[in-house]
TIKETOR-858779 format. One record per residue (C-alpha): residue number from 1; x negated, y negated, z. Coordinates in steps of 0.1 Angstrom, whole numbers. Layout:
# TIKETOR-858779
[atom NUM; [X; Y; Z]]
...
END
This chain:
# TIKETOR-858779
[atom 1; [707; 393; -167]]
[atom 2; [692; 373; -138]]
[atom 3; [692; 389; -104]]
[atom 4; [713; 363; -84]]
[atom 5; [680; 348; -73]]
[atom 6; [662; 319; -90]]
[atom 7; [655; 335; -123]]
[atom 8; [632; 363; -111]]
[atom 9; [607; 373; -137]]
[atom 10; [612; 409; -147]]
[atom 11; [588; 433; -163]]
[atom 12; [613; 448; -187]]
[atom 13; [644; 429; -195]]
[atom 14; [675; 441; -177]]
[atom 15; [695; 428; -207]]
[atom 16; [677; 455; -227]]
[atom 17; [690; 482; -204]]
[atom 18; [725; 468; -202]]
[atom 19; [727; 463; -240]]
[atom 20; [721; 500; -245]]
[atom 21; [750; 509; -223]]
[atom 22; [774; 480; -233]]
[atom 23; [800; 505; -243]]
[atom 24; [797; 523; -210]]
[atom 25; [805; 516; -173]]
[atom 26; [775; 494; -164]]
[atom 27; [744; 497; -137]]
[atom 28; [679; 683; -128]]
[atom 29; [714; 684; -141]]
[atom 30; [724; 721; -136]]
[atom 31; [756; 717; -117]]
[atom 32; [786; 735; -131]]
[atom 33; [811; 710; -146]]
[atom 34; [849; 713; -147]]
[atom 35; [863; 718; -182]]
[atom 36; [875; 682; -184]]
[atom 37; [839; 670; -177]]
[atom 38; [825; 693; -203]]
[atom 39; [848; 679; -229]]
[atom 40; [837; 644; -221]]
[atom 41; [801; 649; -232]]
[atom 42; [793; 628; -263]]
[atom 43; [770; 652; -281]]
[atom 44; [744; 679; -277]]
[atom 45; [718; 652; -282]]
[atom 46; [730; 635; -250]]
[atom 47; [726; 668; -231]]
[atom 48; [689; 672; -239]]
[atom 49; [669; 673; -207]]
[atom 50; [640; 649; -203]]
[atom 51; [608; 662; -186]]
[atom 52; [589; 640; -162]]
[atom 53; [567; 618; -184]]
[atom 54; [529; 622; -185]]
[atom 55; [502; 597; -179]]
[atom 56; [472; 595; -202]]
[atom 57; [487; 618; -227]]
[atom 58; [462; 628; -254]]
[atom 59; [489; 644; -274]]
[atom 60; [506; 610; -278]]
[atom 61; [477; 596; -297]]
[atom 62; [472; 594; -335]]
[atom 63; [434; 596; -338]]
[atom 64; [436; 592; -376]]
[atom 65; [442; 555; -369]]
[atom 66; [412; 533; -363]]
[atom 67; [417; 518; -328]]
[atom 68; [402; 485; -338]]
[atom 69; [428; 481; -366]]
[atom 70; [459; 491; -347]]
[atom 71; [454; 502; -312]]
[atom 72; [492; 506; -306]]
[atom 73; [495; 533; -332]]
[atom 74; [462; 549; -321]]
[atom 75; [475; 552; -285]]
[atom 76; [512; 559; -293]]
[atom 77; [515; 570; -330]]
[atom 78; [521; 607; -324]]
[atom 79; [544; 600; -295]]
[atom 80; [565; 577; -317]]
[atom 81; [567; 603; -344]]
[atom 82; [578; 630; -320]]
[atom 83; [602; 608; -301]]
[atom 84; [629; 594; -324]]
[atom 85; [656; 573; -308]]
[atom 86; [682; 596; -293]]
[atom 87; [717; 590; -308]]
[atom 88; [730; 576; -275]]
[atom 89; [702; 550; -272]]
[atom 90; [694; 517; -290]]
[atom 91; [657; 522; -282]]
[atom 92; [635; 549; -267]]
[atom 93; [603; 542; -249]]
[atom 94; [584; 553; -218]]
[atom 95; [606; 531; -196]]
[atom 96; [637; 549; -210]]
[atom 97; [621; 583; -207]]
[atom 98; [614; 578; -170]]
[atom 99; [648; 562; -164]]
[atom 100; [665; 592; -180]]
[atom 101; [644; 615; -158]]
[atom 102; [655; 596; -128]]
[atom 103; [691; 597; -140]]
[atom 104; [690; 635; -140]]
[atom 105; [679; 634; -103]]
[atom 106; [708; 610; -95]]
[atom 107; [732; 632; -114]]
[atom 108; [723; 661; -92]]
[atom 109; [728; 640; -61]]
[atom 110; [762; 627; -73]]
[atom 111; [775; 661; -85]]
[atom 112; [769; 674; -50]]
[atom 113; [783; 643; -33]]
[atom 114; [815; 643; -55]]
[atom 115; [828; 675; -39]]
[atom 116; [857; 665; -16]]
[atom 117; [841; 677; 16]]
[atom 118; [852; 661; 48]]
[atom 119; [818; 667; 63]]
[atom 120; [802; 642; 39]]
[atom 121; [784; 612; 55]]
[atom 122; [800; 578; 48]]
[atom 123; [773; 570; 23]]
[atom 124; [778; 603; 4]]
[atom 125; [815; 598; 4]]
[atom 126; [812; 563; -12]]
[atom 127; [789; 573; -40]]
[atom 128; [806; 607; -45]]
[atom 129; [841; 593; -48]]
[atom 130; [829; 565; -70]]
[atom 131; [813; 590; -94]]
[atom 132; [843; 613; -92]]
[atom 133; [867; 586; -101]]
[atom 134; [846; 578; -132]]
[atom 135; [841; 614; -142]]
[atom 136; [879; 621; -141]]
[atom 137; [883; 611; -178]]
[atom 138; [918; 627; -181]]
[atom 139; [932; 605; -153]]
[atom 140; [916; 574; -168]]
[atom 141; [930; 581; -202]]
[atom 142; [965; 588; -188]]
[atom 143; [966; 554; -172]]
[atom 144; [956; 535; -204]]
[atom 145; [953; 499; -195]]
[atom 146; [979; 500; -167]]
[atom 147; [953; 494; -140]]
[atom 148; [945; 461; -156]]
[atom 149; [981; 449; -158]]
[atom 150; [982; 431; -125]]
[atom 151; [953; 409; -137]]
[atom 152; [969; 403; -171]]
[atom 153; [1003; 396; -154]]
[atom 154; [986; 370; -132]]
[atom 155; [972; 353; -163]]
[atom 156; [1005; 355; -182]]
[atom 157; [1023; 337; -153]]
[atom 158; [1001; 306; -157]]
[atom 159; [1023; 276; -166]]
[atom 160; [1002; 246; -158]]
[atom 161; [966; 234; -153]]
[atom 162; [967; 238; -115]]
[atom 163; [976; 275; -119]]
[atom 164; [949; 278; -146]]
[atom 165; [922; 266; -121]]
[atom 166; [935; 289; -94]]
[atom 167; [934; 319; -117]]
[atom 168; [899; 310; -129]]
[atom 169; [889; 309; -92]]
[atom 170; [905; 343; -86]]
[atom 171; [888; 359; -116]]
[atom 172; [854; 346; -104]]
[atom 173; [860; 361; -70]]
[atom 174; [865; 395; -88]]
[atom 175; [833; 391; -108]]
[atom 176; [848; 379; -141]]
[atom 177; [827; 347; -148]]
[atom 178; [850; 328; -171]]
[atom 179; [838; 295; -185]]
[atom 180; [808; 293; -162]]
[atom 181; [789; 311; -135]]
[atom 182; [791; 303; -98]]
[atom 183; [770; 317; -69]]
[atom 184; [743; 313; -43]]
[atom 185; [708; 304; -52]]
[atom 186; [677; 293; -32]]
[atom 187; [674; 255; -29]]
[atom 188; [647; 245; -55]]
[atom 189; [632; 220; -30]]
[atom 190; [638; 240; 2]]
[atom 191; [635; 277; -8]]
[atom 192; [642; 287; 28]]
[atom 193; [679; 279; 24]]
[atom 194; [706; 291; 0]]
[atom 195; [728; 266; -17]]
[atom 196; [757; 268; -42]]
[atom 197; [750; 267; -79]]
[atom 198; [771; 266; -110]]
[atom 199; [757; 276; -144]]
[atom 200; [766; 273; -181]]
[atom 201; [783; 304; -195]]
[atom 202; [816; 318; -206]]
[atom 203; [805; 334; -239]]
[atom 204; [813; 369; -253]]
[atom 205; [783; 370; -278]]
[atom 206; [748; 374; -264]]
[atom 207; [736; 339; -270]]
[atom 208; [748; 304; -280]]
[atom 209; [729; 306; -313]]
[atom 210; [751; 334; -325]]
[atom 211; [780; 309; -327]]
[atom 212; [760; 281; -342]]
[atom 213; [734; 295; -366]]
[atom 214; [744; 295; -403]]
[atom 215; [722; 323; -417]]
[atom 216; [740; 352; -434]]
[atom 217; [735; 377; -405]]
[atom 218; [749; 352; -379]]
[atom 219; [779; 346; -401]]
[atom 220; [784; 383; -405]]
[atom 221; [781; 388; -367]]
[atom 222; [808; 362; -360]]
[atom 223; [831; 380; -385]]
[atom 224; [825; 413; -368]]
[atom 225; [832; 397; -334]]
[atom 226; [865; 383; -347]]
[atom 227; [875; 417; -358]]
[atom 228; [865; 432; -324]]
[atom 229; [885; 405; -306]]
[atom 230; [916; 412; -327]]
[atom 231; [913; 450; -323]]
[atom 232; [912; 445; -285]]
[atom 233; [943; 423; -285]]
[atom 234; [961; 450; -306]]
[atom 235; [951; 476; -280]]
[atom 236; [968; 454; -254]]
[atom 237; [1000; 456; -274]]
[atom 238; [999; 425; -297]]
[atom 239; [1010; 425; -333]]
[atom 240; [981; 423; -358]]
[atom 241; [988; 388; -370]]
[atom 242; [992; 376; -335]]
[atom 243; [959; 393; -325]]
[atom 244; [940; 376; -354]]
[atom 245; [952; 342; -342]]
[atom 246; [942; 350; -307]]
[atom 247; [908; 361; -318]]
[atom 248; [903; 328; -336]]
[atom 249; [914; 309; -305]]
[atom 250; [888; 327; -284]]
[atom 251; [861; 321; -311]]
[atom 252; [870; 284; -312]]
[atom 253; [868; 279; -274]]
[atom 254; [835; 299; -271]]
[atom 255; [820; 280; -300]]
[atom 256; [826; 248; -282]]
[atom 257; [811; 262; -250]]
[atom 258; [780; 274; -270]]
[atom 259; [776; 239; -286]]
[atom 260; [775; 224; -251]]
[atom 261; [750; 249; -237]]
[atom 262; [712; 245; -235]]
[atom 263; [692; 269; -256]]
[atom 264; [673; 296; -238]]
[atom 265; [638; 280; -242]]
[atom 266; [651; 248; -227]]
[atom 267; [666; 267; -198]]
[atom 268; [631; 282; -190]]
[atom 269; [619; 249; -178]]
[atom 270; [628; 246; -140]]
[atom 271; [633; 209; -143]]
[atom 272; [663; 216; -165]]
[atom 273; [677; 238; -137]]
[atom 274; [672; 212; -110]]
[atom 275; [703; 191; -106]]
[atom 276; [715; 192; -70]]
[atom 277; [744; 168; -64]]
[atom 278; [772; 162; -40]]
[atom 279; [804; 180; -49]]
[atom 280; [821; 146; -51]]
[atom 281; [796; 136; -78]]
[atom 282; [803; 168; -97]]
[atom 283; [840; 159; -95]]
[atom 284; [832; 125; -111]]
[atom 285; [810; 141; -137]]
[atom 286; [836; 166; -148]]
[atom 287; [869; 157; -133]]
[atom 288; [890; 180; -155]]
[atom 289; [874; 211; -139]]
[atom 290; [890; 202; -105]]
[atom 291; [860; 217; -88]]
[atom 292; [871; 209; -53]]
[atom 293; [903; 228; -60]]
[atom 294; [883; 256; -77]]
[atom 295; [859; 261; -48]]
[atom 296; [887; 262; -22]]
[atom 297; [908; 286; -43]]
[atom 298; [878; 309; -48]]
[atom 299; [875; 315; -11]]
[atom 300; [838; 305; -11]]
[atom 301; [824; 290; 21]]
[atom 302; [827; 252; 23]]
[atom 303; [797; 232; 11]]
[atom 304; [790; 196; 2]]
[atom 305; [762; 200; -24]]
[atom 306; [758; 221; -55]]
[atom 307; [731; 227; -81]]
[atom 308; [746; 220; -116]]
[atom 309; [728; 239; -144]]
[atom 310; [729; 218; -166]]
[atom 311; [751; 188; -160]]
[atom 312; [753; 182; -198]]
[atom 313; [772; 214; -202]]
[atom 314; [799; 205; -178]]
[atom 315; [802; 170; -190]]
[atom 316; [806; 181; -226]]
[atom 317; [831; 209; -218]]
[atom 318; [851; 187; -195]]
[atom 319; [874; 173; -222]]
[atom 320; [883; 209; -233]]
[atom 321; [902; 215; -200]]
[atom 322; [928; 190; -213]]
[atom 323; [925; 192; -251]]
[atom 324; [928; 230; -252]]
[atom 325; [964; 241; -245]]
[atom 326; [972; 262; -214]]
[atom 327; [984; 290; -237]]
[atom 328; [950; 290; -255]]
[atom 329; [932; 291; -222]]
[atom 330; [954; 320; -212]]
[atom 331; [943; 338; -243]]
[atom 332; [906; 332; -234]]
[atom 333; [911; 344; -199]]
[atom 334; [929; 375; -211]]
[atom 335; [901; 384; -234]]
[atom 336; [873; 380; -208]]
[atom 337; [893; 400; -182]]
[atom 338; [898; 428; -207]]
[atom 339; [862; 427; -220]]
[atom 340; [849; 430; -184]]
[atom 341; [871; 460; -177]]
[atom 342; [871; 477; -212]]
[atom 343; [843; 503; -204]]
[atom 344; [864; 515; -174]]
[atom 345; [897; 519; -192]]
[atom 346; [910; 546; -215]]
[atom 347; [891; 560; -245]]
[atom 348; [905; 536; -270]]
[atom 349; [891; 506; -251]]
[atom 350; [858; 523; -244]]
[atom 351; [853; 531; -281]]
[atom 352; [863; 497; -293]]
[atom 353; [839; 480; -269]]
[atom 354; [811; 504; -279]]
[atom 355; [817; 499; -316]]
[atom 356; [808; 462; -314]]
[atom 357; [784; 459; -285]]
[atom 358; [767; 493; -288]]
[atom 359; [768; 502; -325]]
[atom 360; [770; 469; -343]]
[atom 361; [748; 447; -321]]
[atom 362; [723; 474; -309]]
[atom 363; [724; 501; -336]]
[atom 364; [733; 528; -310]]
[atom 365; [748; 557; -329]]
[atom 366; [767; 575; -301]]
[atom 367; [783; 566; -269]]
[atom 368; [764; 581; -239]]
[atom 369; [776; 612; -222]]
[atom 370; [801; 604; -195]]
[atom 371; [779; 617; -167]]
[atom 372; [752; 592; -177]]
[atom 373; [777; 563; -178]]
[atom 374; [791; 573; -144]]
[atom 375; [757; 577; -129]]
[atom 376; [747; 542; -140]]
[atom 377; [781; 528; -128]]
[atom 378; [775; 542; -93]]
[atom 379; [739; 529; -93]]
[atom 380; [752; 494; -104]]
[atom 381; [781; 493; -79]]
[atom 382; [766; 510; -49]]
[atom 383; [729; 510; -56]]
[atom 384; [715; 509; -21]]
[atom 385; [739; 536; -10]]
[atom 386; [728; 559; -39]]
[atom 387; [692; 548; -34]]
[atom 388; [691; 564; 1]]
[atom 389; [693; 601; -10]]
[atom 390; [672; 592; -41]]
[atom 391; [644; 579; -19]]
[atom 392; [646; 608; 4]]
[atom 393; [642; 632; -25]]
[atom 394; [615; 614; -45]]
[atom 395; [594; 588; -27]]
[atom 396; [567; 598; -2]]
[atom 397; [547; 578; 23]]
[atom 398; [514; 588; 6]]
[atom 399; [525; 572; -27]]
[atom 400; [535; 540; -9]]
[atom 401; [501; 538; 9]]
[atom 402; [481; 542; -23]]
[atom 403; [504; 517; -41]]
[atom 404; [497; 491; -13]]
[atom 405; [459; 497; -17]]
[atom 406; [462; 489; -54]]
[atom 407; [482; 458; -47]]
[atom 408; [455; 446; -23]]
[atom 409; [429; 453; -50]]
[atom 410; [448; 434; -76]]
[atom 411; [453; 404; -53]]
[atom 412; [416; 404; -46]]
[atom 413; [408; 405; -83]]
[atom 414; [432; 376; -91]]
[atom 415; [415; 356; -63]]
[atom 416; [381; 362; -78]]
[atom 417; [394; 353; -112]]
[atom 418; [408; 320; -100]]
[atom 419; [375; 310; -84]]
[atom 420; [355; 318; -116]]
[atom 421; [378; 298; -140]]
[atom 422; [357; 272; -158]]
[atom 423; [387; 250; -168]]
[atom 424; [402; 245; -133]]
[atom 425; [391; 220; -108]]
[atom 426; [384; 228; -71]]
[atom 427; [415; 211; -58]]
[atom 428; [439; 232; -79]]
[atom 429; [418; 263; -72]]
[atom 430; [423; 258; -35]]
[atom 431; [461; 255; -39]]
[atom 432; [462; 285; -62]]
[atom 433; [444; 305; -35]]
[atom 434; [470; 293; -9]]
[atom 435; [498; 305; -31]]
[atom 436; [482; 338; -39]]
[atom 437; [476; 346; -2]]
[atom 438; [513; 338; 5]]
[atom 439; [526; 364; -19]]
[atom 440; [545; 392; -1]]
[atom 441; [549; 427; -14]]
[atom 442; [580; 448; -14]]
[atom 443; [573; 485; -23]]
[atom 444; [598; 513; -29]]
[atom 445; [630; 504; -11]]
[atom 446; [645; 479; 13]]
[atom 447; [636; 479; 50]]
[atom 448; [673; 476; 58]]
[atom 449; [699; 493; 36]]
[atom 450; [730; 473; 24]]
[atom 451; [761; 481; 43]]
[atom 452; [790; 491; 20]]
[atom 453; [814; 501; 48]]
[atom 454; [839; 475; 38]]
[atom 455; [841; 487; 2]]
[atom 456; [871; 509; -2]]
[atom 457; [864; 538; -27]]
[atom 458; [893; 560; -36]]
[atom 459; [891; 592; -56]]
[atom 460; [909; 588; -90]]
[atom 461; [910; 550; -90]]
[atom 462; [881; 540; -113]]
[atom 463; [890; 504; -121]]
[atom 464; [902; 497; -86]]
[atom 465; [869; 510; -72]]
[atom 466; [849; 490; -96]]
[atom 467; [869; 458; -89]]
[atom 468; [866; 462; -51]]
[atom 469; [828; 468; -54]]
[atom 470; [824; 438; -77]]
[atom 471; [845; 417; -53]]
[atom 472; [823; 429; -24]]
[atom 473; [792; 418; -42]]
[atom 474; [806; 384; -52]]
[atom 475; [817; 378; -16]]
[atom 476; [783; 390; -2]]
[atom 477; [766; 365; -26]]
[atom 478; [789; 336; -18]]
[atom 479; [785; 341; 19]]
[atom 480; [748; 332; 16]]
[atom 481; [757; 296; 7]]
[atom 482; [744; 274; 35]]
[atom 483; [724; 301; 52]]
[atom 484; [687; 309; 54]]
[atom 485; [672; 329; 25]]
[atom 486; [669; 366; 33]]
[atom 487; [635; 375; 20]]
[atom 488; [640; 411; 27]]
[atom 489; [668; 415; 2]]
[atom 490; [661; 433; -30]]
[atom 491; [673; 424; -65]]
[atom 492; [669; 459; -79]]
[atom 493; [681; 493; -68]]
[atom 494; [655; 519; -57]]
[atom 495; [659; 542; -88]]
[atom 496; [653; 513; -112]]
[atom 497; [624; 517; -136]]
[atom 498; [613; 481; -135]]
[atom 499; [596; 454; -113]]
[atom 500; [599; 417; -108]]
[atom 501; [584; 386; -93]]
[atom 502; [607; 360; -76]]
[atom 503; [594; 324; -78]]
[atom 504; [617; 312; -49]]
[atom 505; [605; 340; -26]]
[atom 506; [569; 342; -40]]
[atom 507; [570; 380; -38]]
[atom 508; [565; 410; -60]]
[atom 509; [590; 439; -60]]
[atom 510; [584; 475; -71]]
[atom 511; [613; 499; -67]]
[atom 512; [605; 536; -62]]
[atom 513; [619; 544; -96]]
[atom 514; [588; 529; -114]]
[atom 515; [562; 544; -91]]
[atom 516; [559; 576; -111]]
[atom 517; [542; 587; -143]]
[atom 518; [534; 572; -168]]
[atom 519; [529; 542; -145]]
[atom 520; [516; 557; -114]]
[atom 521; [503; 593; -111]]
[atom 522; [487; 605; -79]]
[atom 523; [470; 633; -98]]
[atom 524; [453; 609; -123]]
[atom 525; [421; 590; -118]]
[atom 526; [418; 553; -110]]
[atom 527; [411; 542; -145]]
[atom 528; [445; 555; -157]]
[atom 529; [464; 542; -127]]
[atom 530; [449; 508; -129]]
[atom 531; [458; 507; -166]]
[atom 532; [493; 517; -158]]
[atom 533; [508; 504; -125]]
[atom 534; [477; 483; -120]]
[atom 535; [485; 462; -150]]
[atom 536; [521; 461; -139]]
[atom 537; [510; 447; -105]]
[atom 538; [487; 422; -122]]
[atom 539; [515; 412; -145]]
[atom 540; [539; 404; -116]]
[atom 541; [512; 386; -97]]
[atom 542; [504; 365; -128]]
[atom 543; [540; 355; -130]]
[atom 544; [534; 333; -100]]
[atom 545; [510; 313; -122]]
[atom 546; [528; 314; -156]]
[atom 547; [545; 285; -173]]
[atom 548; [574; 287; -148]]
[atom 549; [559; 303; -117]]
[atom 550; [531; 277; -117]]
[atom 551; [556; 250; -110]]
[atom 552; [566; 266; -76]]
[atom 553; [544; 264; -45]]
[atom 554; [535; 290; -19]]
[atom 555; [568; 286; -1]]
[atom 556; [588; 289; -33]]
[atom 557; [596; 252; -37]]
[atom 558; [597; 234; -71]]
[atom 559; [566; 213; -65]]
[atom 560; [537; 201; -86]]
[atom 561; [505; 213; -68]]
[atom 562; [482; 208; -99]]
[atom 563; [460; 179; -108]]
[atom 564; [471; 162; -141]]
[atom 565; [439; 173; -158]]
[atom 566; [444; 209; -149]]
[atom 567; [480; 209; -159]]
[atom 568; [471; 195; -193]]
[atom 569; [445; 222; -198]]
[atom 570; [469; 249; -186]]
[atom 571; [495; 238; -211]]
[atom 572; [469; 237; -239]]
[atom 573; [460; 273; -231]]
[atom 574; [496; 285; -228]]
[atom 575; [504; 267; -261]]
[atom 576; [478; 290; -277]]
[atom 577; [496; 320; -264]]
[atom 578; [530; 307; -276]]
[atom 579; [516; 300; -311]]
[atom 580; [500; 334; -313]]
[atom 581; [531; 354; -304]]
[atom 582; [553; 333; -327]]
[atom 583; [535; 348; -356]]
[atom 584; [545; 383; -347]]
[atom 585; [574; 398; -367]]
[atom 586; [601; 416; -347]]
[atom 587; [620; 430; -377]]
[atom 588; [626; 419; -413]]
[atom 589; [623; 381; -414]]
[atom 590; [628; 376; -377]]
[atom 591; [597; 364; -358]]
[atom 592; [593; 364; -320]]
[atom 593; [599; 331; -302]]
[atom 594; [566; 324; -286]]
[atom 595; [581; 298; -263]]
[atom 596; [609; 322; -251]]
[atom 597; [584; 350; -244]]
[atom 598; [557; 327; -231]]
[atom 599; [560; 337; -194]]
[atom 600; [559; 374; -201]]
[atom 601; [531; 372; -226]]
[atom 602; [510; 351; -202]]
[atom 603; [516; 377; -175]]
[atom 604; [507; 405; -198]]
[atom 605; [474; 389; -208]]
[atom 606; [466; 380; -172]]
[atom 607; [477; 413; -158]]
[atom 608; [454; 434; -180]]
[atom 609; [424; 411; -172]]
[atom 610; [427; 412; -135]]
[atom 611; [436; 449; -134]]
[atom 612; [403; 457; -152]]
[atom 613; [385; 435; -127]]
[atom 614; [400; 455; -99]]
[atom 615; [391; 488; -116]]
[atom 616; [354; 477; -120]]
[atom 617; [353; 468; -83]]
[atom 618; [366; 503; -75]]
[atom 619; [340; 519; -98]]
[atom 620; [312; 501; -80]]
[atom 621; [324; 517; -48]]
[atom 622; [332; 552; -61]]
[atom 623; [309; 569; -87]]
[atom 624; [336; 594; -95]]
[atom 625; [357; 565; -109]]
[atom 626; [329; 557; -134]]
[atom 627; [329; 592; -150]]
[atom 628; [337; 599; -187]]
[atom 629; [368; 621; -188]]
[atom 630; [380; 640; -218]]
[atom 631; [356; 621; -240]]
[atom 632; [368; 586; -229]]
[atom 633; [349; 562; -207]]
[atom 634; [368; 546; -177]]
[atom 635; [374; 514; -197]]
[atom 636; [388; 534; -226]]
[atom 637; [411; 554; -203]]
[atom 638; [422; 521; -187]]
[atom 639; [432; 507; -221]]
[atom 640; [449; 539; -232]]
[atom 641; [468; 542; -199]]
[atom 642; [480; 506; -204]]
[atom 643; [490; 510; -241]]
[atom 644; [509; 543; -235]]
[atom 645; [533; 528; -210]]
[atom 646; [546; 507; -240]]
[atom 647; [551; 535; -265]]
[atom 648; [586; 530; -280]]
[atom 649; [609; 531; -310]]
[atom 650; [637; 505; -315]]
[atom 651; [667; 503; -339]]
[atom 652; [664; 474; -363]]
[atom 653; [696; 460; -347]]
[atom 654; [683; 460; -312]]
[atom 655; [650; 444; -324]]
[atom 656; [669; 416; -340]]
[atom 657; [691; 411; -309]]
[atom 658; [662; 412; -284]]
[atom 659; [641; 388; -305]]
[atom 660; [668; 362; -300]]
[atom 661; [676; 369; -264]]
[atom 662; [648; 388; -246]]
[atom 663; [620; 369; -229]]
[atom 664; [598; 400; -233]]
[atom 665; [579; 409; -265]]
[atom 666; [584; 444; -281]]
[atom 667; [561; 471; -268]]
[atom 668; [539; 469; -300]]
[atom 669; [530; 433; -292]]
[atom 670; [527; 438; -255]]
[atom 671; [498; 459; -265]]
[atom 672; [484; 442; -295]]
[atom 673; [487; 406; -282]]
[atom 674; [467; 410; -250]]
[atom 675; [441; 434; -265]]
[atom 676; [434; 411; -295]]
[atom 677; [425; 384; -269]]
[atom 678; [403; 408; -248]]
[atom 679; [366; 408; -252]]
[atom 680; [365; 438; -228]]
[atom 681; [387; 458; -251]]
[atom 682; [366; 450; -281]]
[atom 683; [335; 461; -262]]
[atom 684; [351; 493; -249]]
[atom 685; [360; 505; -284]]
[atom 686; [331; 488; -303]]
[atom 687; [354; 465; -323]]
[atom 688; [337; 439; -346]]
[atom 689; [348; 404; -356]]
[atom 690; [370; 406; -386]]
[atom 691; [388; 437; -375]]
[atom 692; [426; 433; -368]]
[atom 693; [422; 440; -330]]
[atom 694; [398; 411; -326]]
[atom 695; [414; 376; -326]]
[atom 696; [395; 348; -343]]
[atom 697; [410; 324; -318]]
[atom 698; [415; 344; -286]]
[atom 699; [439; 329; -261]]
[atom 700; [429; 329; -224]]
[atom 701; [449; 314; -194]]
[atom 702; [441; 336; -164]]
END
């Protein structure tokens, strides 16, 4: 998932988090639950409380492993043995551990807010009633799919192409992105302004390659998807034979969309996302889409130019609007409307949705407890409303001040690193310094909270609440078109355990949710914190200079500020990183795609290097920071603190899925890859050439 900005670069894939809850309503629990809520809990496993994670956890280590042979197991081996994947998860790592801890805090807030108290503030009423409508499982089950019938009836009434276009526009306005995506984005060549953009899409499987690859696993997945499609149509009341035909119709349409789409690696190159044209030219390129009619019918603000990503997709799909019958398009729309709503409908729809997206694709054994799904739903729908009581309860000014000190230290270290690069010429160094100094930092939570006063939230109306919240968000996004970019806006909610860099805004963003152990611990020494949140900061800063970020200037515009010689040398060095990671095996016979993961891997390697530089500067100022603690030198604690934020276990299914779709490497290789390239690591743990943690051909960019 991208964050409705220009492809922000995220520390941990949001697709990963969403995949784990794909059968659920998307984005200290001691309160007494009504009997209906007790019955909704998926399992005793789901009820297990999660303690606040630890930083620099010696009990997580497996000291029987030689650190120079496998540092990941050395740092994380015992943690991995003692932390099997919970039945309601597809993976379990330190990110998940902290997210679950945060979820318990949110649960407490929401249980209190859900009481029907007229004295509640408007914010508490919104989040409380959203949560209550989700937790009322009995009411949701009694309604079946009746709440969806108005949408399905609208689709059933389509009798010609004009009505088809109008209905597609309506569905987009409700957050159901059929056929393609449409929204606001910063202008690639004037990042101070937002423009309209349309994007390839319209698929039900995670990636285009799932439709096109001919290996046995891909063929099996397509068959499972057909079965899931048919099962869903049966739940809507269709006969089995009719449902099977409808499933094949959807598969045929989506396969043609997939065939027209660019692969993920190709979409990573900003030049392949840079196709601004007049709407009249888009009409000429793909006349069957009737885009002028679509844009007017959607209710979006008027505009004359649109960025088309990529034009090839729309040109190739254009004939389908006429060659595919209106009835078949109705089947396609019916499927995507139901798929979008399925987690919010009755139990039969929730289970069917989960059986394919959660169990089959991700290997998740059990559906999450309802309170977890409802907490995540509220965070996704009303995140900056729920974020307000969360921030009040968890995030202090002292932590923000120390965080800003670390950011400043990391920015200084990156500046020093740039000046000492032996492969970069002075002209490009000068421009790098300009860009670095222009980076802005957003820490904790927004300066101004989002106003949800126009979102109507009604107790007992789950799907209606979700639809109105989605429509609000779509409208809020579309209303940016033609207006100045709001650089104070956030793309993540405050409780999120993640961080991101935005090329168009040239800023780094750290929600309050991640500013806790194991990433940031005020009780720990600098070595551990620089290894944890320090590397995360360095990672996000380096994104401004990875294979994508390096193509944007200090103002966020797509512009070449490199000399030809430096760009050639940069691509040689990033090519080394891509080749290195392509050799890593994700699961079975599936290797990582070093080109897909290149930006994240470059940021990991750069982040750890500049964080260590910043730590050493701090050690030079403060003798306490240079002490040996618990038998480990500061450098050793730094590398352990870094490695332990990536301790994790994954199901084979999720490993396979993420290797195909996630621009991030698995935790194992986010540790092994950068450390194999680090002479500082080898020195800290006395590793010798020939040992596994010492690369024969180390890759270095930043």
